[in-house]
Every structure is written in structure tokens, then in C-alpha cells.
N, C-alpha and C positions, 0 to 999 in steps of 0.2 A: 515175432511181431504186431501186438495188438492195435490194429490202427481205430478203431471202431470206439479204444478208454479215450483216447485222443482228441477223437471228434466227439465224444461227451462233454469231454471237460471244456471244449471250446464255445461247447454249443452252453453248456452250463456258466460259463462265463459273460458269453453274451447276452442271457438272460439278466444274469446277475446286475450285470451294466443299464440293460436297457429297464430295469425296477429301480436303480439307482436314479438314472436320468429320468425317468415319470416320474419318481416323487418328487424332484425339483421342479416339474415342470408343473405337477399338478397343482403343488401348494403356490407358486408362482400364478396360477390362471386362479386359484381360489382368492388368494389376496386383489389381486387385479379386478377380477367381478367385485369383491365386496367395497373398495374404491368405486368401481363405474357407479354399485345401486345406490352408495352415499350421495356421489355428485347427483344422479339424477334426484333422487330425494331432494337434496336442500337446495336445488334449481326449482323442485317444484313449490317446494315451502317458501321461496322468494316470490313466485308468483303468486300464489294465493295470500302470501304479505302484503302485496303491491297494490291487489284489490281491497284490501281490508276494508277504505273508506268508501268505497260502493256501495260493499255488504253491509255496512252500518248504516250507512243513510236509506237503504233498500228492506233492512229488516227492521231497524230501529232497536238495533241491541248493540249492549258495549260488549264490541269483538276483539279483545287482545291476541297479540303476534304470539304472545307466551300457549294458547288455547288450539294452535297450528300443531299439530303431530306428525310424523310421521307412516308411512304406509306401505307395506309390502306384502303381496299376495301372490304366488304363497307364502309361507315363512323362509323359503329357503329358493328364490327365485331359479328357474331351470332355464334349458335352452328351448324347450317346447310353450313353455306359457309363462309369464310373468306380467303382473301391474305394478310398478312403483310408480309413488307419490309423495303427497301430503294430505290432511284431511282437516278439518274443522268440522267440530260437535257444536250442533244448535240443540243440547239436552232437554231445555224443555219444551221445546218444539218437534222433539225424535227426531231430524233431521239431519243429514250430513252433506257439508260440501266437501267435494273431492276432485283432487287435478291429478291426472296420471298419464304417465307413460306405460305401455303395453305392448308385447311382443308376443304373437301367437295369438291360439284363440283356445278357450276350452271346448270349445266346439267341434274346428277344425283341424286345430294345429298347424295353419297355413302362419308363413313368416313372415308376419308383414308387422311392422311398428307404427304406430299410432300414439296421439297426442289425444285427451278426452277432460272434459269439465262433467261433472257428473253432481245432481243430487238425489240422495241416498235417504228414501223414507223407511222407517222401520216397520210403517204400517199399509195394508193393503187398502185400507179407506183413505188414507190420506193420498195416496197415489191416485186410487180413482176419481177421489173428488179434483186434484189439481192436473192430472194428463190431460184430459178435455183444454182446459186453459192452456198449456204449453204445445199441443200437436199441434195448432197452425201457425208455432214460429221455427217448423221443420224440425224439432227436439225428437232424438229417439228417447226408445226405452228399452229398458231391460226388465224382464223377472217379474214384475208390477211393484217394482220397488225402484227401479233408478230412471231418472229421466236424466239426458247427458246431451253435449255435442262432441264429437268427435271427427278427429280429420288424419286421415292416413301421410303418414311420412314420406316423403319423396327416396328412393335410394341415395344415401349419401346425407341423407337431410337429419336424421338423427341429432346433431351436432347444436341444430340452431330450433330443439323444439320446444323450447321455454318461450319462442316466441310464436309460435304455433298454438301454445297453450295459454298461452295470455290472452289469444284471439277469442279461442273457445269458451275461456270462463267470459271474457264480455259478452260471446253472444249468448251464454246462460244468465247472465246478470241479466239482459237486456231482456231476455223471453221470460223473466220470472218478474221485472216490473212490469211488463206488460199483463202479465198472470194475476197479475194485484197481490205483489209479495208475500209475506207470508200467510195473508188469508185466502191465499191459493191453493193451503193445504189444510186448510179447519172448517172451509165451508161455503 
């Protein structure tokens, strides 16, 4: 009697079951991740939409809510790093306003979650003009293109991220107003 054959059959059956169960779990996890990302982006959009009157007043621009776009970086969020949110491009001024929830970090892959409100400049010259005016408001900078306010969310605090995000966007708007509005980026 060959017991190794029966053992191999049991092993193959166990492997087959693991693959079948794993496929179901994987697909369920992908659907859940997609739903999570969508919910975060929609809440970010709502935060940005709620501050449109302040942004209109600050910039003297007609800013419609239909110009708010959902943002995701990288295109497929990972467990190591991702940024989900919404943005509003001020194309004629080469600026983008972003509100995002981020986890991890490109540099150190730490597992922190934060909410940030950012002005992204497409031009280093614009950044160099504006940064000294924002520095006094305790804004942060990244890569000579981003001026932002960010707050790390406490453990278990992601469910209320939209409140923190609203606070960060409020700080950004106040700092931008103190810096001179759009003039801060043009000279």
C-alpha cells in the first residue's frame, strides 16, 4: 500500500481549496478597497466643495463644483503608500488645490495616516515667489512645488478624517489670504 500517494492527494486537495478560498477572499478585498477609496475621495470632494465660497472670494474666480476632480496616487493604492482625495485646478494660474488623505510615506514607508490641504504649483518660480509669504503661517513645503498643511490622524481617527481635512483646508485658505491671494504666486 502506497501511503505517499494518498498523502499527495490530500496535499493537492488542500492546495486546491486554499486557492479557491484565496481567490474569493482576494476578490472581496479588492471590492472593499475600491469602495473604501471611493468613499474617501467623495468625502474629500465634499470638503473641497464646502469651501468653494471661501475659495471664490479669495481668488476672485468662478469656481464651479463640477470642476472638482477625484484624485488617486498611485493609480492603484497599495498598503505601503497612497494618497486619495480631490482637486480643483486653477489652470489659468497654473495652480491646483488638493485635499487628500494619505497613508504611509514615499520616503520611509511608515504606517501613518494623515489629512492634508495643499496648493500645488506647476512652476518652481511661482513656488519661490509664494513660499516666503506662506512660511510665516507655519505651512510646510515639499519638492519646491507644494505648500500644505497636514495633520496626522490618531489611531482609530480615520472615520472622522473629513473634520480634520476641513480644518487643514481652513488653515490653507487663511494662510493664502494672508499671503495676498493669487498675487502671492505672481509677484
